[in-house]
N, C-alpha and C positions, 0 to 999 in steps of 0.2 A: 824349722821346716826344711826338708831336703828338696833340692831343686834339680831339674834336668835341663841342660843347656844344649842347644844345637845351632849350627849355622846353616842347616839345610832348610831352605825356604819351603820346599815341597813337603818335607816331613812336618814342619811347623803348621802348614795349612791342613795337612792330614789330621794331626792331633787336635787342632782347633775344630775341625769338622766332627771329630769324635767326642766333642764336649769338653776338652781340656783347654781352658783359657790361657792365652799368653799373658803371664802375669807381669812380665817386664821384657823390654827389648832395648838393645843399644846398637848403634851403628858407628863403626870406626873404620877408617881406611878402606871403605868400600865393602866391608863385611858386616853383616847383621847377625847378632847373637840373640836368639829367642830363649826365654826362660819360662819353664813350666813347673808346677808343683809336682814333684816326683811321687809316684805310687806304683804298686805292683801292676795295676791295670795299664798304666801308661807304658811301663817297660815292656809288657806283653805286646802292646800295640806297636811299639818301636820295633820289636823283634819281628812281628808279622809284616810290618812295612818293608823292612830290609830283606826279608826272605820271600817277598812277593806273594804273601798269603793274605794280605789285607783286602777286605771287601768294603766298598764304600760307594755311596751314591755319586755318580759322576757330576750331577748338577750341584749338589751340596759342596763337593770338593772344588769344583770350578769357582763357585761363589766365594768359598773361603780363600782360595788362592788369589782371586781378585782383591778381596778385602785386605789380606796380608800385604800384598804388593802396594796397595794404596796407602796402607798404614806406614810402611817403611819409606815411601817416597813423599810423604806429606810434609816433611821438614828436612829437605836434603842438605841444608846448610848447617844443621846442628850436628855436632860430633857424637853426642849422647842424648838419647831421648828415652823416656820411660812412660809406658802406657799399659793399661789393661785391655785385653782383647779376647773375646770369645766368639766363636761362630754361632750364628743363629741357625736353628734347624727347623 
């Protein structure tokens, strides 16, 4: 399986809102790395996000952002944690 990795919290929340679950995450030295299963659709959404062409429900995005932040702060003393996470729509 090919994976897509990002340290961008806001992109991770955006992708989760679009239905791409975070399949793994790790936190080391204050940075969190989010891992997604890579697909052509995911890469198109990443491009849309970074070119400011992405359309999304503000409420769903806000909820995903809160959930991702809660997830990464749930075990602050662990150097590496792995979880599955997908946004509910």
